C-alpha positions in Angstrom: -9.6 -34.4 31.6 -7.9 -31.6 29.6 -4.3 -32.0 28.4 -2.0 -29.2 29.5 0.4 -28.9 26.5 0.5 -28.9 22.8 3.3 -30.5 21.0 4.1 -28.4 18.1 6.0 -30.2 15.3 7.4 -28.2 12.4 8.6 -30.1 9.4 10.9 -28.6 6.7 8.0 -27.7 4.4 6.2 -25.9 7.2 9.3 -23.9 8.1 9.9 -22.9 4.5 6.3 -21.7 4.1 5.9 -20.0 7.5 4.3 -16.6 7.1 2.5 -13.8 9.0 -0.8 -12.1 8.8 -2.4 -9.2 10.8 -6.1 -10.1 11.0 -8.8 -7.5 11.8 -11.5 -10.2 12.4 -9.2 -12.2 14.7 -9.0 -9.1 16.8 -12.8 -8.6 16.8 -13.3 -12.2 18.0 -10.7 -11.8 20.7 -12.2 -8.5 21.7 -15.5 -10.4 22.3 -13.7 -13.1 24.2 -12.0 -10.4 26.3 -15.3 -8.8 27.2 -16.8 -12.2 28.1 -13.8 -13.4 30.2 -12.5 -10.2 31.8 -14.9 -7.3 31.5 -13.4 -5.4 34.5 -9.8 -5.6 33.4 -8.1 -3.0 31.3 -8.5 -1.6 28.7 -11.5 0.4 29.9 -12.3 1.6 26.4 -13.2 -1.9 25.2 -16.4 -2.5 27.4 -17.3 1.2 26.9 -17.3 0.8 23.2 -19.0 -2.7 23.4 -22.0 -1.0 25.0 -22.4 1.0 21.8 -22.8 -2.1 19.7 -26.4 -2.9 18.9 -28.1 -5.4 21.1 -28.8 -7.7 18.1 -25.1 -7.8 17.1 -24.0 -8.3 20.7 -26.4 -11.2 21.2 -25.3 -13.0 18.0 -21.6 -12.6 18.7 -21.9 -13.7 22.3 -23.8 -16.8 21.3 -21.2 -17.8 18.7 -18.1 -16.8 20.7 -18.6 -18.7 23.9 -15.5 -19.9 25.8 -17.6 -22.5 27.7 -17.8 -24.5 24.4 -14.0 -24.7 24.1 -14.4 -23.8 20.5 -15.0 -20.6 18.5 -16.2 -21.4 14.9 -13.2 -21.0 12.7 -15.2 -19.4 9.9 -15.3 -16.2 11.9 -11.6 -15.8 11.3 -11.0 -16.5 7.6 -7.5 -16.8 6.4 -6.7 -14.9 3.2 -3.5 -14.9 1.2 -2.7 -11.4 2.3 -0.3 -10.3 5.0 -2.5 -7.3 5.8 -6.1 -8.3 4.9 -8.7 -5.6 5.0 -11.9 -6.0 7.1 -13.9 -6.0 3.9 -11.8 -8.9 2.4 -12.2 -11.0 5.5 -16.0 -10.3 5.7 -16.4 -11.3 2.1 -14.6 -14.5 2.8 -17.0 -15.2 5.7 -20.0 -14.6 3.5 -18.6 -17.1 1.0 -18.1 -19.9 3.6 -19.0 -23.3 2.0 -21.7 -25.3 3.6 -19.5 -28.2 4.5 -17.0 -25.9 6.2 -19.7 -24.1 8.1 -21.2 -27.4 9.4 -17.8 -28.6 10.5 -17.2 -25.5 12.5 -20.8 -25.3 14.0 -20.9 -28.8 15.2 -18.0 -28.1 17.6 -20.0 -25.3 19.3 -23.6 -26.5 18.9 -25.4 -29.9 19.4 -25.6 -30.5 15.7 -24.6 -33.9 14.4 -22.3 -36.3 16.2 -19.5 -35.0 18.4 -16.2 -34.6 16.5 -14.2 -37.4 18.2 -10.9 -36.0 16.8 -11.6 -32.7 18.4 -12.6 -34.3 21.7 -9.5 -36.5 21.7 -7.2 -33.6 21.1 -8.7 -31.9 24.1 -8.3 -35.0 26.2 -12.0 -35.6 26.6 -14.3 -38.5 25.8 -17.2 -37.6 23.3 -19.8 -37.6 26.1 -17.9 -34.9 28.0 -17.3 -32.9 24.8 -21.0 -33.1 24.0 -21.8 -31.4 27.3 -19.7 -28.4 26.2 -21.9 -27.9 23.2 -24.9 -25.7 23.3 -28.4 -25.8 21.8 -28.4 -24.1 18.4 -30.5 -20.9 17.7 -33.0 -21.0 14.9 -30.6 -19.1 12.7 -27.8 -21.7 13.4 -30.1 -24.6 12.9 -31.3 -23.3 9.6 -27.7 -22.9 8.4 -27.0 -26.5 9.5 -30.0 -27.6 7.4 -28.5 -25.9 4.3 -30.0 -22.4 4.4 -26.7 -20.6 5.2 -27.4 -17.2 3.7 -29.3 -15.7 6.7 -26.7 -16.7 9.3 -23.8 -15.6 7.2 -25.4 -12.3 6.4 -26.2 -11.7 10.1 -22.7 -12.7 11.1 -21.2 -10.4 8.5 -23.3 -7.5 9.7 -22.5 -8.1 13.4 -18.8 -8.4 12.8 -18.7 -5.3 10.6 -20.5 -3.3 13.3 -18.3 -4.7 16.0 -15.2 -3.9 14.0 -16.4 -0.3 13.3 -17.3 0.4 16.9 -14.7 -1.5 18.8 -11.5 -1.5 16.8 -11.6 0.8 13.8 -10.8 3.9 15.8 -7.7 2.2 17.3 -6.6 0.1 14.4 -3.8 2.4 13.3 -2.1 1.9 16.7 -3.0 -1.9 16.8 -1.5 -2.4 13.4 1.6 -0.5 14.3 2.1 -2.6 17.4 1.5 -5.9 15.6 3.6 -5.0 12.5 6.4 -3.9 14.8 6.3 -7.3 16.4 6.5 -8.9 13.0 9.5 -6.8 12.2 11.2 -8.0 15.4 10.3 -11.6 14.6 11.7 -11.4 11.1 14.9 -10.0 12.4 15.0 -12.9 14.8 14.6 -15.3 11.9 17.5 -13.5 10.2 19.8 -13.8 13.1 18.9 -17.1 14.7 17.5 -19.2 11.9 13.9 -20.2 11.1 13.6 -23.2 13.3 14.8 -21.6 16.5 12.9 -18.4 15.7 9.7 -20.3 15.1 9.8 -21.7 18.6 10.4 -18.3 20.1 7.6 -16.9 18.0 5.1 -18.9 19.9 6.9 -19.2 23.2 7.8 -22.8 22.7 10.4 -24.7 24.7 12.3 -28.0 24.6 13.0 -27.7 20.9 14.6 -31.0 19.7 15.0 -30.1 16.0 11.6 -31.4 15.0 9.1 -30.2 17.6 8.5 -28.0 20.6 6.2 -27.9 23.6 3.7 -25.0 24.1 1.5 -24.0 27.0 -1.9 -24.8 25.5 -4.9 -27.1 26.3 -4.5 -28.9 23.0 -2.5 -31.9 21.8 -1.6 -31.7 18.2 1.4 -32.7 16.1 1.3 -30.4 13.2 3.9 -32.4 11.2 1.3 -35.0 10.7 -1.3 -32.6 9.3 0.7 -31.3 6.4 -0.7 -27.9 7.0 1.1 -24.6 6.4 1.7 -22.4 9.5 0.5 -18.8 9.6 1.4 -16.7 12.6 -0.8 -13.9 13.6 0.3 -11.3 16.3 -2.5 -10.0 18.5 -2.8 -7.3 21.1 -5.8 -9.0 22.8 -4.1 -12.3 23.6 -2.2 -12.1 26.9 -1.8 -15.8 27.5 -2.2 -19.0 25.5 -2.7 -19.2 21.7 -5.5 -19.0 19.3 -5.5 -21.9 16.9 -7.6 -21.7 13.8 -7.8 -24.2 11.0 -8.6 -22.7 7.6 -8.4 -24.8 4.5 -4.9 -26.1 4.1 -3.4 -23.7 6.6 -3.3 -23.5 10.4 -3.3 -20.1 11.9 -1.7 -19.6 15.3 -2.4 -16.3 17.0 0.1 -15.2 19.7 0.5 -12.3 22.1 2.6 -9.7 20.4 5.2 -7.5 22.0 4.3 -4.0 23.0 0.6 -4.7 23.4 0.5 -2.7 26.6 0.4 0.4 24.4 -3.2 -0.7 23.5 -4.5 -2.8 26.5 -2.3 -1.5 29.4 -3.9 0.2 32.4 -3.1 3.6 31.0 -4.1 2.9 27.4 -7.1 5.0 26.5 -7.2 4.5 22.7 -9.5 7.5 22.6 -9.4 10.4 20.2 -6.2 12.5 20.3 -5.8 15.6 22.4 -6.2 18.9 20.7 -3.3 19.4 18.4 -0.6 21.9 19.4 0.3 24.4 16.8 4.0 25.1 17.7 6.7 22.9 16.2 8.3 22.0 19.5 4.9 20.9 21.0 4.1 18.8 17.9 7.5 17.1 18.0 7.1 16.3 21.7 3.8 14.7 21.0 5.2 12.7 18.2 8.0 11.4 20.3 5.7 10.7 23.3 3.4 8.8 20.9 6.1 6.4 19.8 5.7 3.9 22.7 6.3 1.4 19.9 7.7 2.0 16.4 5.0 3.3 14.0 4.7 4.5 10.4 4.0 8.2 9.9 0.4 7.7 8.7 -0.5 5.9 11.9 0.9 8.8 14.0 -1.1 11.2 11.9 -4.3 9.4 12.5 -3.6 8.9 16.2 -2.7 12.6 16.8 -5.1 14.2 14.5 -2.4 15.8 12.4 -2.0 15.9 8.6 0.4 13.4 7.0 2.4 16.3 5.6 2.8 17.9 9.1 3.9 14.5 10.6 6.3 13.9 7.8 7.9 17.3 8.1 8.4 17.0 11.9 9.6 13.4 11.8 12.2 14.5 9.2 13.4 17.2 11.6 13.5 14.7 14.5 15.5 12.3 12.4 18.0 14.9 11.5 18.3 15.8 15.2 19.0 12.2 16.2 15.8 11.8 18.2 14.1 9.2 16.0 15.4 6.4 13.7 13.9 4.9 10.6 13.4 1.3 9.6 11.7 0.0 6.5 9.3 -3.0 6.6 8.0 -3.8 3.2 6.5 -0.6 1.8 6.2 1.1 5.2 8.8 3.2 7.0 8.6 2.9 10.7 9.9 5.5 13.2 11.2 4.7 16.6 12.5 6.8 19.5 16.3 6.8 20.0 17.8 6.6 23.5 18.3 10.4 23.5 14.6 10.8 22.8 13.7 8.4 25.6 15.6 10.6 28.1 14.2 13.8 26.7 10.6 12.7 26.9 10.7 10.9 30.3 9.4 13.9 32.3 6.7 14.4 29.6 5.5 10.8 29.7 5.7 10.7 33.5 3.4 13.7 33.7 0.7 12.3 31.6 -2.6 12.2 33.5 -4.0 8.7 34.4 -7.1 8.0 32.4 -10.3 7.9 34.4 
């Protein structure tokens, strides 16, 4: 029997060390899960790109990332100290996974070693039931369990790198804008409502009693007893539930971010931009129309196929005209449509063709 809720406890230390990260590899793993679980749901671009990934990489990722096992090996989503880790940094961390960590992660997915009774208990199952969720290891996985980790880690690194490049790299400027805009909203929430209340809202918790909150998740876990730091990771490819990853002394909680429909909605294409317009008015209309969510100028430039200088110039004119507003998040300046721009571009956005 599977428990229906997770009881999320947050102690003072966890609240004081709460932080965010925007993880490329987490999005790759979730993209594979999306393809496995809902291949015929939007966004259409995801399965189209998946077909361009090599068969060897697809086979390895599908074997490792299998929802039927109730566990995705945590080493696929390494947690770095960076708010905005690069794919290269995360892939390097995967390649350096220690043997003991690798074994601990693999035994949850594959029939290697005894069932992790703590894992089974947290999922409300007896070990015999949890063992049925596990699958037979491939030769590569079995060799890694025996101590020869290099071939598996190299193959995983290559498969994830290819999947990243084909599936998400072309769309990453938009994904990063959406996720970082969500972080900006959450930080503002912390500022106005306080850390404890904001932390609950961050993960859609309810019934906050000053020490813990209840979440909709098939896992029972009181985080106050683990002593782990909490890292929150917004995702455009989670539309329900939470991704919970244990990494060293930290516990990463992925959550569905606001504005993700700009990437995964039924009208999201995430394809290459239209041919650029050369007149200033057309360029400004395109910039305003592209601001479904606040974004920095370089993301707009990459998305629309314009130079950064051109985008900077026209955003400056739009700001002077009261059609966009600026907000700073760290080193980035984000641009958002004003209400006047919303009204101005409504006919333009309504007239956009529906992607085939």
